[in-house]
N, C-alpha and C positions, 0 to 999 in steps of 0.2 A: 486846108477847105477853107471854104470861108466860113465868116462869124455868121451868118445864118443856117446852118445845117440841120434837117429836120432832122427830128429825135430818130425816124426809125431808120437814118441811117449813121447815129452817133453811135458810139461804143458805152453799151448801158453797167453803168459801176453802179453794184448796190453798197451801201455804208453803211452796215448795224452797229448802231453803239445801246451799250448797257443801259439801262432803261434804269436800274441805281446811280448810275453817273449823273441822270439827269432828275432828280429827287430828293427835291431839301425835305430839311426837317417839316415834317404834318401839320405841326403848331406852328401856328400863327408866327408872325415877326417879331412880335412884341414879348409871346411867353417862349421863345428858341432861349436854348442859352449861349452864351460865347461858344463854345466847343461844339456845339452843334451847326450854330453859324457859320466857322472856319470850316469847317468839316464840308456842308453840302460846295462851299467856294472852293473847297479842294477839287471836291469830287468834278463839279460842274468844270470847273478849268480843264479837268484829267481829259474831258470828253470837247473838250476847245481843242487841246491842243492834240487828239487827236486826226479831229479834220483836218488841222495846220496842218499834219505830217502828213496825209494825204493829199491835201491840195498842193503840197510843196513836191511831192514827191510818186502822186499816182494820177491826180486829175494833168489833162488836154482840155483846158477849156474850152479851146474851138470843136474838138471832136469828141468830147466827151458831153453825155447827158450823166449827172449822178441820182439818184433814191436812195437819201436820204430816212432810214427807219429807225423806230425801235417797236419794243415789246412789253405790253403790259400784260402781265397774266390776271384778271381778274379772281380766279380762283388763288392764288397763289398764298394762304392766309399765312406765309410762315416769311413771305417775304419782309425783308427789316421795314420797308417802306411805308409796306402797307399793315404793320403789326403800328408801326409808330401813327399809323394813319388811325390807325381803329382803335387804340389808346385816347387818342386826342377826341375822336370822334364817341367816347363814351363819356367822355365830360361837357359833351357840345350834343350842336346834331347835327355835324358834318357829314355825310357819307366818308368813307373812306377812300373803299374806290373809283369817285366822281374827285376827290379830292389830288390823286396822285395822278391820273391820269392828266386831269387837267394841266400841268401840274408840267407831265413829261410833254401832252403837247404843246405848251408854249413854250418852251425848249429846245424842244425839236424844230421848232417855226424860227425862232429866234439864231438858230445853226445854219438854218437854211437859207435865212434874210442873210446872213452874211458870208457863206458862198456867191449866192446873188451877188453880192454887190461889188465878189471880185473877178464876175461876169464867168459866173460857171452855173452854166444850164443844169438846174435842179427840181425838181421835187418833192415831198417829205409826207409822212403817213406815220403815226403812231397803231402797231398792228396789236389786235386784242388775241394774247395764248401765251404758248411759253416760246420763247425764243429760239428752242433748238427746232423746232416743229414749223413756226413761223417762216424763218428767216429762210429755210431752204427752199420754202412754196414760195414766198414770193421773188426769189432770185428766178425761179423759174419760171412763172408766170409774166414776169416783166423781161425775161431773155436776157433775165443778167449773162454777162460774158467775163465780172470779175467781180467776188465778193469781197472784201473788206470789213471784217468784224474788230470788233473792239474788243479784248480780254475780259473777263468780268471781275465786282469785284470780289475775291475770294479766299478764302481763310485757310490756313492748314490741313486743317482736319477736314473741310471740304473737300476741300481738292482730295482727300485720298479716300472719301467714303462716295462720292459720286464724279462724273466727266460735268465739265464744265460747257455749258450751251456752245460753247464755238467749237467745243473738241467735237463735238454731235454736226455743229454745220460743213467742220474740214472732211467726215465722212461722208454725207450724204450729199451736199450738192454738187451741181453738175452743173460746176466753171472752177475756175483755180479760188482758191479762199484765203486770203495774207490774212491775217493774225498778227493784231497791235496793242504790246502791251504800253498802255500813257505812261506808268510810272520809271518804264525806263527811255522816256522820250524826253528830248533837252527843255525848256522852257523853251528859249531862246526859239522855238519852232517854234511857234505861236504869233510871231512875227507877218509869216506867211496868209495871215486872214488881215494882217493890217495892210494892203499893197489894195 
C-alpha cells in the first residue's frame, strides 16, 4: 500500500494505556520527594516501553492507524493518583481531578507525537470513566480490529480481590485483545520509538 492510505482502509489498532502509568505525583515539582519522582519516571518509562514494543512488533506504519487511549475515572476516589491529588489540593486550591486529567492528557499527547515522528498514523484521546467499560466501547465505536492493552499497576492483594480492567477487556471486547506487561519488557525495546 502507498504511504497515503485513507483511514477507512487502514487496520484500526486501539492501544489502551493504564492511566496510573501516566500520572506523576499530584504535588508540584518542587514538593515531590526523590522517591516520588523516580516512581513517576519509572511508570512513564513503562508506558513508553509498552508503546515502543507495540510499534516494533504490531504496528505496520503504512497500513495501520493507531488510536492511543487511556481512561481517567473522575469518580475513582480510591485511585492512588486521585488520592495524592486530593491530599495536595487540601493544602492548596487545585482541583485534583483537573490536575490528574491535564497530566494524563499531556502524557498521552506526548506519546502520540512520538509515534507520529515514526511515521505512524495516530490519534489520541483520554476517556472519562472506568477502563473496563470505556475501552471495549471505544474499540467498538471506532471499529477496532485489534486492541492492545497495557497491564495495570496492581498489587498481589488487588489481584486476589478483583479482576484487572484488562481481564474484563479480554472478555468483552469484540476483537482480538493483546495484553502487554511492561515490567516483562526489556529496556532496549524503547529504541523502537527512536527511529
